[in-house]
C-alpha positions in Angstrom: 21.0 -65.4 -55.8 23.7 -62.5 -56.2 20.8 -60.3 -57.9 18.8 -60.8 -55.3 21.4 -59.7 -52.3 22.2 -56.5 -54.6 18.6 -55.6 -54.8 18.3 -56.1 -50.8 21.4 -53.9 -50.3 20.0 -50.8 -52.5 16.7 -50.9 -50.6 17.8 -50.8 -47.2 19.7 -47.3 -47.7 16.5 -45.9 -48.9 14.1 -47.7 -46.1 16.6 -45.9 -43.6 16.1 -42.6 -45.4 12.6 -42.5 -45.6 12.3 -43.4 -42.1 14.4 -40.2 -40.9 12.6 -38.0 -42.6 9.4 -39.0 -41.6 10.6 -38.9 -37.7 11.3 -35.2 -38.3 14.0 -34.7 -35.0 12.7 -31.1 -34.1 8.8 -32.2 -33.6 7.7 -32.5 -29.7 5.2 -34.3 -28.2 2.8 -32.2 -26.6 -0.6 -32.2 -24.5 -3.7 -30.4 -25.8 -6.7 -28.9 -24.5 -10.2 -28.2 -26.6 -11.4 -25.0 -25.3 -15.0 -24.7 -24.6 -17.5 -22.0 -23.9 -18.7 -22.1 -20.4 -19.6 -19.4 -17.6 -17.2 -18.9 -14.9 -17.9 -17.9 -11.5 -16.4 -15.0 -11.4 -14.4 -14.4 -7.8 -11.0 -13.4 -7.6 -8.5 -13.8 -4.5 -5.4 -11.4 -3.7 -3.0 -12.0 -0.7 -1.7 -8.9 0.8 -0.7 -6.8 4.0 -2.8 -5.2 6.5 -1.3 -1.6 7.0 -2.0 1.0 9.7 -3.1 4.6 8.0 -1.6 5.8 11.0 2.2 4.9 11.6 4.1 7.5 13.1 8.1 7.9 14.1 7.3 10.4 17.0 10.4 12.9 18.0 10.8 16.3 20.0 11.2 19.5 19.3 13.3 21.0 22.0 16.5 19.9 23.1 16.8 18.4 26.9 17.6 15.5 29.1 14.8 12.7 29.3 13.2 13.1 32.8 10.4 10.6 32.7 8.9 8.1 30.6 5.2 7.2 30.9 4.9 4.6 28.2 7.2 1.5 27.0 7.4 -0.5 24.4 3.5 -2.0 23.8 1.9 0.5 25.9 -2.2 1.2 24.4 -2.0 5.3 24.6 -5.2 7.3 23.9 -4.7 10.7 21.7 -4.1 13.7 24.5 -2.0 10.9 26.7 1.4 11.7 27.9 4.0 10.0 26.4 7.6 11.7 27.7 8.7 14.7 29.7 12.1 16.6 29.2 14.0 18.5 32.2 12.0 21.7 32.0 13.6 24.1 34.8 15.0 26.1 32.8 12.1 26.9 30.5 10.0 27.3 33.5 12.3 30.2 34.9 12.2 32.0 31.2 8.4 31.8 31.1 8.3 33.5 34.3 10.4 36.3 33.4 8.1 36.4 30.2 4.9 36.7 32.8 6.6 39.1 34.9 7.8 41.6 31.4 4.1 41.1 30.7 3.1 42.2 33.5 5.1 45.2 33.6 4.2 46.1 30.1 0.4 46.2 31.0 1.0 48.3 34.1 3.2 50.8 31.7 1.0 50.6 29.2 -1.9 51.5 31.5 -0.2 54.2 33.3 0.4 55.8 29.6 -3.2 55.4 29.0 -4.2 57.6 31.9 -1.6 60.1 31.1 -2.8 60.6 27.5 -6.7 60.8 28.7 -6.2 63.1 31.4 -3.7 65.6 28.3 -6.7 65.1 26.4 -9.3 66.7 29.1 -6.7 69.7 30.2 -6.3 70.6 26.4 -10.1 70.9 26.5 -9.7 73.8 28.8 -6.6 75.2 27.9 -4.6 74.1 30.6 -1.7 72.0 28.5 0.6 72.6 25.7 -0.1 70.7 22.5 3.1 69.4 22.6 2.4 68.1 26.1 -0.6 66.2 24.8 0.9 64.7 21.8 4.1 63.4 23.7 1.9 61.1 25.7 -0.1 60.1 22.8 3.2 58.8 21.5 3.8 57.4 25.1 0.9 55.6 25.0 1.1 54.3 21.8 4.6 52.9 22.7 3.9 51.4 25.9 1.1 49.3 23.9 3.6 48.2 21.2 5.8 46.9 24.0 2.9 45.4 25.7 1.9 43.5 22.7 5.6 42.5 22.7 5.4 41.0 26.1 2.0 39.2 25.2 4.1 37.5 21.9 7.2 36.8 24.0 4.9 35.2 27.2 3.1 33.2 24.9 6.4 32.1 23.2 7.6 31.1 26.6 4.5 28.8 27.2 4.6 27.2 24.3 8.3 26.1 24.8 7.5 25.0 28.0 4.6 22.9 26.8 7.2 20.9 23.9 9.5 19.9 27.1 6.0 17.2 27.1 5.4 15.0 24.0 1.9 13.6 23.8 -0.1 11.2 22.2 -1.4 12.4 18.8 -3.7 9.9 18.1 -5.0 6.5 19.4 -2.6 3.6 18.6 -0.1 1.2 20.0 3.8 2.0 21.0 5.7 -0.2 18.6 9.3 1.0 19.1 10.9 3.0 22.0 13.8 4.5 20.7 15.1 7.0 23.8 15.9 5.9 27.6 15.8 8.3 31.2 18.7 10.6 31.2 19.3 11.0 27.4 20.0 13.9 26.0 17.7 14.7 23.2 18.1 17.4 20.1 15.5 18.7 18.2 14.1 15.9 15.2 15.5 12.9 17.6 13.4 10.0 17.6 11.6 8.7 20.7 8.8 7.1 19.4 6.7 4.8 17.2 3.1 5.3 17.9 0.6 2.9 15.0 -3.2 3.0 15.0 -4.9 0.0 15.5 -8.3 1.2 14.1 -7.6 2.6 10.6 -6.7 -0.6 9.0 -6.0 -1.4 5.6 -5.6 -4.2 3.3 -3.1 -3.5 0.4 -3.1 -6.1 -2.2 -1.8 -6.0 -6.2 -4.5 -5.8 -9.0 -3.4 -7.5 -12.0 -3.8 -5.1 -15.1 -6.0 -7.8 -16.6 -8.8 -7.1 -13.8 -8.7 -3.1 -13.6 -12.0 -3.4 -15.9 -13.7 -5.1 -14.0 -13.6 -3.1 -10.9 -16.4 -1.2 -11.5 -18.4 -4.4 -11.3 -17.3 -5.7 -7.8 -20.0 -6.6 -6.3 -19.0 -7.6 -2.4 -15.4 -7.5 -1.0 -14.1 -9.7 2.2 -11.0 -9.8 4.2 -9.9 -13.3 5.5 -7.1 -13.0 7.6 -4.5 -15.4 7.4 -4.3 -16.5 11.0 -8.1 -17.1 10.6 -8.7 -18.4 7.4 -12.8 -19.7 8.1 -13.6 -15.6 9.4 -14.6 -13.8 6.3 -14.9 -9.8 7.4 -16.8 -7.4 5.0 -14.6 -5.1 3.0 -14.8 -2.4 0.9 -12.9 -0.8 -1.6 -11.1 2.1 -0.3 -8.6 3.3 -2.7 -7.3 2.4 -6.2 -4.3 4.0 -7.6 -4.3 4.3 -11.4 -0.8 3.9 -11.7 0.7 0.5 -12.5 4.2 -1.1 -11.1 7.2 -2.7 -12.9 4.9 -6.2 -12.7 1.8 -4.6 -14.4 -0.1 -4.3 -11.4 -2.3 -1.8 -9.6 -2.0 -1.0 -5.7 -5.6 -1.7 -4.4 -6.3 -0.8 -1.1 -9.5 -2.1 1.0 -11.2 -1.1 4.8 -13.1 -3.6 7.1 -16.8 -2.0 7.4 -16.4 -4.3 10.7 -14.0 -3.9 13.6 -12.1 -7.4 14.6 -9.4 -8.0 16.7 -7.7 -10.5 14.1 -6.8 -7.6 12.0 -3.5 -6.7 12.9 -0.9 -4.5 11.7 1.6 -6.2 9.4 -0.1 -9.3 9.4 -1.3 -11.2 5.9 -4.5 -11.3 4.8 -6.5 -12.2 1.5 -8.9 -10.1 -0.2 -12.2 -12.3 -1.9 -13.8 -10.4 -4.8 -17.1 -10.8 -5.7 -18.2 -9.6 -9.4 -21.7 -8.9 -10.5 -22.2 -11.3 -12.9 -21.1 -14.7 -14.3 -19.1 -13.8 -17.4 -19.9 -16.5 -20.4 -16.7 -17.1 -22.7 -13.8 -19.1 -23.6 -12.5 -20.9 -20.8 -8.9 -21.4 -20.6 -7.0 -23.9 -18.7 -4.2 -22.2 -16.2 -1.7 -24.6 -17.6 -1.9 -23.2 -20.9 -1.5 -19.8 -19.6 2.1 -18.2 -20.5 3.6 -14.5 -19.5 5.7 -12.4 -21.7 8.2 -10.3 -20.9 6.3 -7.3 -21.3 3.7 -8.6 -19.0 1.3 -9.9 -21.4 0.0 -13.3 -21.8 0.3 -16.0 -24.9 -0.9 -19.6 -25.6 0.1 -22.3 -28.0 -2.8 -22.9 -30.7 -2.2 -26.2 -32.6 -3.2 -26.3 -36.0 -2.5 -28.1 -38.9 0.1 -30.3 -37.1 1.7 -26.8 -36.0 1.8 -25.0 -32.5 1.5 -21.2 -33.7 1.9 -18.7 -30.3 -1.1 -16.7 -29.8 -1.9 -13.3 -28.0 -4.3 -13.4 -25.9 -6.4 -11.2 -23.2 -7.6 -12.9 -19.8 -10.5 -12.0 -18.3 -11.9 -12.7 -14.4 -10.2 -16.1 -13.0 -12.0 -19.1 -11.1 -10.3 -22.7 -10.2 -10.9 -23.8 -13.1 -8.9 -21.7 -15.2 -9.4 -18.1 -17.0 -12.3 -16.3 -19.1 -10.8 -15.1 -22.3 -11.9 -11.6 -23.3 -9.9 -11.9 -26.8 -7.6 -14.3 -29.4 -9.4 -17.6 -28.7 -12.1 -19.5 -29.9 -13.8 -22.4 -29.0 -12.9 -25.5 -30.5 -9.2 -24.5 -30.5 -6.7 -26.8 -29.4 -4.0 -25.0 -27.3 -0.9 -26.4 -25.9 -1.5 -27.4 -22.0 2.0 -30.0 -21.3 5.5 -29.6 -23.4 4.4 -25.6 -24.7 7.2 -24.3 -22.1 9.8 -25.7 -24.7 7.7 -24.9 -28.2 8.2 -22.1 -30.6 6.0 -20.8 -32.7 5.4 -22.4 -36.0 7.7 -25.7 -34.6 6.3 -28.8 -35.2 4.2 -31.1 -32.6 2.6 -34.4 -32.3 -0.3 -34.4 -29.8 -0.2 -36.9 -27.1 -3.2 -38.1 -24.5 -2.3 -36.5 -21.0 -1.8 -39.9 -18.7 -4.7 -40.8 -16.3 -4.4 -41.2 -12.9 -4.4 -44.9 -13.3 -1.7 -44.7 -16.1 0.4 -42.8 -13.8 0.0 -45.6 -10.9 1.1 -48.3 -13.2 4.3 -46.4 -14.1 4.8 -46.0 -10.9 4.9 -49.1 -10.3 
C-alpha cells in the first residue's frame, strides 16, 4: 500500500508538468479565413468636400471712406456689378485738373506745330534765318513731349478715379462682408469674400494602392451627402501626382451637369467605376493591417504559427480587397485576433461564432 501511494505521488508531478508544456501560455486563439480566387466588381467610393475654383477675398487699392454699399452678405452678383463706392470727391478734382492740363498741352502743341510749319515755308523763300527754324522745330518737339505727359497724367487720374468703385470680377455670392459705411479703408484692406457657384470641384483623397488604376476608370459620379440618392455625372479634372503624409493623392472631380445640390463647402462622395472587374484573390477587410509606413500586411497561419506577410492591395468592394501581390488562394489569413499577434507566434485556430450562437451566449 505504501509503495502504491509513493508511485502515485511521483506520477502526479510528471502529469502536471506535461500539461503545462502542452498549454503553451504564449499561444493565442484566432479566427482565420481561407482565401479564394474571385471576380470583384471594380468600384471605389471616396468622401470629399465641394470647393469653388474661384473664392476671392476682394480688397480696395486706394485709401478713402466707404460712401455706399451696393451688396450685402448672401447677395448674388454678376461679373461687372458695382459692389462698393468710396468717397471720390478729391479724385474727381484731380481728374478734372488733369483734363484741363491735357487741353492746354494740346493747344500748345498745335500752336508750336503751326509755327514750325510756317518757318519751314519761309525757309524755302529765304525769308527766315536757319536758327529761327531750328528753334521752332525744337519748340514743337517740346510741346509734343508735354502733350504726351499730359495724356499720361489724364489716364492716371482716370484710373485713380475708377478705383473708387469696386466691381465684381466674376459671377458669385458674397459670403463675407468685412466693411461698413463710413469706414476708412487703406489699399489692401479686405471688403468682401466672393465665391463662385458655377465652377465647383469635388476634392477627394485617392489612396496610393488605387493610383495605378486611375487610367482605367469608366464612369465617375458625384453623390451629394445632402441628397444621397442623387447621382451627378462627373469627370476627372485634376490628379495631383504628389502624395501627402497619409500616402494619398488629391483627386479633383468636375460635374458635367449643373445641379443645385452642389454647394461650396458641402460634403459629397465620389463613385468611381473601373472598366473591367479583376479576377484575383479576395481578401476580407478584417484581415488587413496598416503598417507605420503606410503599406499593408496580414498574418498567414502556417504549421500552427502566424507569419506576417507584406501585401499589395488593388481595388476594393463590399466584400473586401483584391490582392495584387503577396497572397494566393488556399492560404489561411487571420481575421480575428490579428491585432495582438506578433510574427512567428503560435496560434490556435477557432471557428467564428455564428449569429445563433451569439444569441445564446447573450441569453
